[in-house]
Structures are given as structure tokens and as C-alpha cells.
KOLSELUM-626711 format. One record per residue (C-alpha): x, y, z. Coordinates in steps of 0.2 Angstrom, whole numbers. Example, Ala and Ser with C-alpha at 12.3 -4.5 7.8 and 13.67 -1.06 7.14 Angstrom:
BEGIN
REC    xx    yy    zz
REC    62   -22    39
REC    68    -5    36
END
This chain:
BEGIN
REC    xx    yy    zz
REC   440   622   461
REC   453   633   469
REC   471   631   465
REC   480   620   477
REC   492   627   490
REC   507   617   484
REC   509   609   466
REC   524   598   461
REC   525   593   443
REC   537   582   435
REC   549   584   449
REC   566   576   444
REC   583   575   455
REC   600   568   448
REC   616   568   459
REC   631   565   447
REC   644   553   455
REC   660   544   450
REC   650   529   448
REC   637   537   437
REC   621   548   439
REC   610   544   453
REC   592   546   449
REC   584   550   465
REC   568   557   459
REC   559   552   443
REC   545   563   438
REC   536   566   454
REC   519   574   454
REC   508   579   468
REC   497   594   475
REC   492   599   493
REC   477   608   497
REC   477   623   512
REC   475   615   529
REC   477   597   521
REC   490   584   529
REC   498   572   516
REC   509   557   521
REC   523   551   510
REC   527   533   514
REC   541   521   508
REC   556   512   511
REC   573   520   515
REC   580   527   498
REC   563   527   490
REC   565   547   488
REC   554   554   502
REC   568   564   511
REC   575   570   494
REC   557   577   490
REC   557   586   507
REC   574   594   504
REC   571   599   486
REC   556   608   492
REC   566   616   506
REC   581   620   494
REC   592   610   505
REC   600   599   491
REC   619   601   487
REC   623   613   472
REC   629   598   463
REC   611   591   462
REC   603   593   445
REC   585   598   447
REC   570   598   433
REC   551   601   436
REC   541   614   443
REC   536   617   462
REC   522   631   464
REC   519   637   482
REC   502   649   483
REC   505   655   466
REC   525   658   467
REC   537   648   459
REC   549   640   473
REC   564   636   461
REC   565   653   456
REC   563   660   474
REC   579   649   476
REC   589   655   461
REC   585   673   467
REC   592   670   484
REC   575   674   494
REC   579   675   512
REC   562   676   520
REC   553   661   513
REC   561   645   520
REC   560   646   539
REC   545   657   538
REC   532   651   525
REC   538   634   523
REC   548   626   537
REC   555   608   542
REC   557   596   556
REC   570   584   554
REC   573   566   561
REC   586   569   573
REC   584   584   585
REC   602   583   590
REC   608   587   572
REC   594   600   570
REC   600   611   585
REC   617   619   589
REC   625   610   605
REC   635   625   611
REC   619   637   611
REC   605   638   623
REC   588   632   617
REC   580   649   618
REC   593   658   609
REC   590   646   595
REC   574   651   594
REC   576   669   597
REC   589   668   582
REC   575   664   569
REC   562   678   577
REC   576   691   575
REC   582   688   559
REC   565   684   550
REC   554   696   559
REC   565   709   567
REC   561   706   585
REC   572   714   598
REC   583   703   608
REC   570   704   623
REC   556   702   612
REC   563   686   604
REC   567   677   621
REC   548   681   627
REC   542   673   611
REC   553   658   613
REC   547   656   631
REC   528   656   624
REC   533   645   609
REC   540   631   622
REC   525   633   632
REC   515   630   617
REC   523   615   611
REC   522   607   630
REC   539   609   637
REC   536   610   656
REC   544   627   664
REC   548   634   648
REC   555   649   657
REC   568   638   663
REC   571   628   647
REC   576   643   636
REC   592   644   647
REC   596   626   644
REC   607   617   631
REC   601   604   620
REC   610   590   629
REC   602   595   645
REC   585   589   637
REC   578   571   633
REC   576   567   616
REC   557   571   616
REC   560   589   624
REC   573   592   610
REC   561   588   597
REC   549   599   605
REC   561   613   605
REC   566   609   585
REC   546   610   582
REC   545   627   592
REC   559   634   581
REC   549   628   564
REC   533   636   571
REC   541   652   577
REC   537   663   561
REC   519   656   558
REC   523   645   543
REC   509   639   531
REC   516   623   528
REC   526   612   539
REC   535   597   532
REC   540   584   546
REC   553   571   541
REC   551   556   551
REC   549   568   567
REC   548   553   578
REC   562   542   572
REC   574   548   587
REC   561   546   601
REC   555   531   609
REC   537   524   607
REC   530   531   622
REC   534   548   615
REC   530   545   598
REC   512   548   601
REC   513   564   611
REC   524   571   596
REC   512   567   583
REC   497   573   594
REC   507   588   596
REC   510   592   579
REC   492   588   573
REC   485   600   586
REC   496   614   581
REC   493   611   563
REC   473   613   567
REC   475   627   577
REC   485   637   566
REC   477   632   550
REC   494   625   543
REC   496   612   529
REC   509   598   533
REC   518   584   524
REC   522   570   535
REC   536   559   528
REC   537   542   537
REC   540   524   534
REC   527   518   546
REC   511   516   536
REC   500   515   554
REC   506   532   559
REC   501   540   542
REC   484   530   543
REC   479   539   559
REC   485   556   554
REC   484   560   535
REC   471   565   524
REC   480   559   509
REC   495   545   507
REC   507   546   492
REC   517   529   493
REC   536   531   485
REC   547   518   477
REC   563   521   468
REC   561   539   466
REC   543   539   460
REC   525   541   467
REC   518   523   463
REC   501   526   472
REC   491   541   479
REC   474   542   487
REC   463   546   501
REC   470   537   517
REC   455   525   518
REC   454   521   500
REC   472   515   501
REC   470   504   515
REC   455   497   509
REC   457   496   491
REC   475   498   486
REC   481   494   468
REC   500   496   467
REC   508   479   472
REC   520   488   481
REC   507   496   493
REC   498   480   494
REC   515   472   501
REC   517   484   513
REC   500   482   520
REC   503   463   521
REC   518   465   530
REC   510   475   545
REC   505   465   560
REC   486   464   562
REC   476   465   578
REC   464   451   570
REC   477   438   566
REC   480   423   577
REC   495   425   589
REC   511   421   580
REC   506   423   563
REC   521   424   553
REC   523   441   544
REC   526   441   524
REC   541   451   521
REC   545   459   504
REC   557   449   494
REC   573   456   487
REC   579   474   489
REC   577   492   484
REC   585   493   466
REC   601   503   461
REC   596   521   456
REC   612   523   446
REC   608   521   428
REC   592   510   431
REC   586   499   417
REC   569   505   408
REC   556   493   416
REC   546   495   432
REC   557   497   446
REC   547   485   458
REC   546   471   444
REC   560   461   452
REC   552   460   470
REC   534   459   462
REC   523   443   463
REC   511   451   450
REC   526   455   437
REC   523   451   418
REC   533   452   403
REC   527   470   399
REC   533   474   417
REC   551   471   412
REC   551   482   396
REC   542   499   400
REC   539   510   415
REC   519   511   417
REC   511   526   416
REC   499   534   429
REC   482   527   429
REC   466   532   439
REC   457   548   443
REC   469   562   446
REC   468   570   462
REC   458   556   468
REC   466   539   465
REC   481   536   455
REC   494   521   452
REC   507   517   441
REC   505   497   437
REC   502   488   421
REC   493   474   432
REC   485   482   448
REC   482   473   464
REC   463   470   468
REC   458   470   451
REC   455   455   438
REC   469   459   428
REC   480   459   443
REC   471   442   449
REC   475   435   433
REC   493   439   432
REC   496   433   450
REC   487   417   445
REC   497   414   430
REC   512   417   441
REC   507   405   454
REC   504   392   441
REC   521   395   433
REC   529   394   450
REC   538   410   446
REC   536   428   439
REC   542   435   423
REC   557   442   433
REC   561   425   439
REC   555   428   457
REC   550   411   464
REC   532   411   470
REC   522   397   478
REC   504   396   481
REC   499   412   488
REC   482   416   497
REC   485   434   502
REC   482   451   492
REC   477   453   474
REC   460   450   478
END
């Protein structure tokens, strides 16, 4: 097998604060094949955006980073240490959540795209503006020759996001990281933006990492999905495998919280109890155990290793959902009326089987 385009190994990120050390990422591992789309999902604070910003060398200098990031045979962290200028924004680029914070409000849209082309590719001012018009046309802006002379505040949220996408694609990147690219637009625009990214990825042969909290969005777009919780990837598999045969209780709980078209009207959704854990000096245990219906005593004394087939279906759990071991743990907790972590649990008819 050929080497993956992007390989992340044991990536750890810590942020020193006055309250203690925030362990934002704890041993993140994943590979991305050329042309593949990987979805990274999880609640706010799970480490999705920190992972993306680490790849893009956008973390503050106070961040303590360990681990390896290899992109097309090159050590990305070494490139950052050496001050390489024409890597980020050229070979690896990023689309952020809010286009208004990504665009300069006092510069015309065309100038901002042209600036990228002139700095990285050495285009003349005239050439850069001409290419900016072409790029705006590629991302579906109506009247692109007019839009290059407009300021960001003159465009709607959806059109601003298209300008940001045009900037990200200006230098023909090999990898595009999209960090919740539809958060700032309404649902009617969301589909258009995601279709656009998908089409451009296929046309240009790019790889893509889509960061989202919406499992429905990830299912319709991604080849593989990685589920993050408390700074770790707790499950990763092919998209359809994740939806049909999930293993980690957190993934199972996320899937049960999604409205289903086959459910009767007014069916009550099952929320995930509790809240995400504190990442400052966390205890040595499964981070999800206080919220987990499957939790047993061993979950409270150790962090589970990753099980499964590497690169196929991986999960980090002592009592996986949809397995005999998981069903036994759930049945024991239902009989006791609570989990080993003290979470009250009544009769339970879903998941785990």
C-alpha cells in the first residue's frame, strides 16, 4: 500500500494557564489518503478545531505540541520551525467558520484573493485580479467581475463564504481543511456550500478534512468519519460502518440523539446526560465514563486503548456498544439502576444491541 498523504501520530497539545494545563489533544492518530474526505465530528470543546489549527500552524506560541505530522513525506512541524513561507495557504489551506473574521473588512474581495496569488505565486497585480475574477466564477458568485470590487459587508453570508473558499483554493492546494464552513449561513445556503466544496474537491483531486458537529452533514459527504471526545479520537471507521455498526458509546449516543424520518411524530429525542469533562488536569479514566450508560468499574480507573483493525474500524472502549460485552454491561447497569460512575439509568430499550 502507498503511504497516506497525511499521517498524524500521537499528536498532543497542551495550553498552560493560571488554573493549570489544558490538555486539548491527547494522542490523536489518523491517516488521510489522497483524494479522500475525512469528517471529524464531536461536541464543542472536543478538540476538532485545535486539531485543524495544529495542522495549519495557527496555535499560539504558548502551546506545547508533541507528536508527528507528516504531509506527503514532509515533517509539517519541522516546516513550521524552519519558517517555511509557501506551504500553508499553498499546499494546505483552511476555510474557517465565520467568513467575516476571515476577511479584511476594509479591503475589496478581489484584492484579498489577489494578495494571496501575488505573495505565493508571484503574479502581477493585473494577472492576480484576472485570476480572482475567474476563481469567484468557479465558486458560483454571480457577476464575479463586479464582486471583486465589493467589500465583504456588501455581500451576504453565503457569498462571503464563497469568497473565503475562492481564497483558499487560489493556489491549487492538495489538502483543504474546512472547519464548520456552514456555521455562519442559514440552512438553505448550507447545502449549496457543501455541494460546492464537494464538486471542487473532485474536480481538483484535492483531499479534504471536514470538521463539523453535524453527523448528518458528515454522512452525506465523507468517506471516513473520526469521532472526537475530550481531545481524543474515540472511534473511526468508514462512514456507513459508523452509522450501521458503531462501537463507542459516545458515537452510539450521538446517533440516538439525531431525529429519524422513520420515527413517529413527536418522538422524544434522547439527549446525552451531563456535560463534556474539564480538560485541566483530568483524572486517569475514560473521559466519557461519567456520561456513559455502559460504564463499569474498569472505566473509572484506566484510559482504554484503541481496539479494532487499524485503518478500518478503530474504537477506544472497554465495553463497546453493539457487542456482547457492551450488552452485558448495559444490562447490569439497568438492573442496578445506575452505572459505576453513579449515573442514574432506568429501563433502556435503545442502542447497545
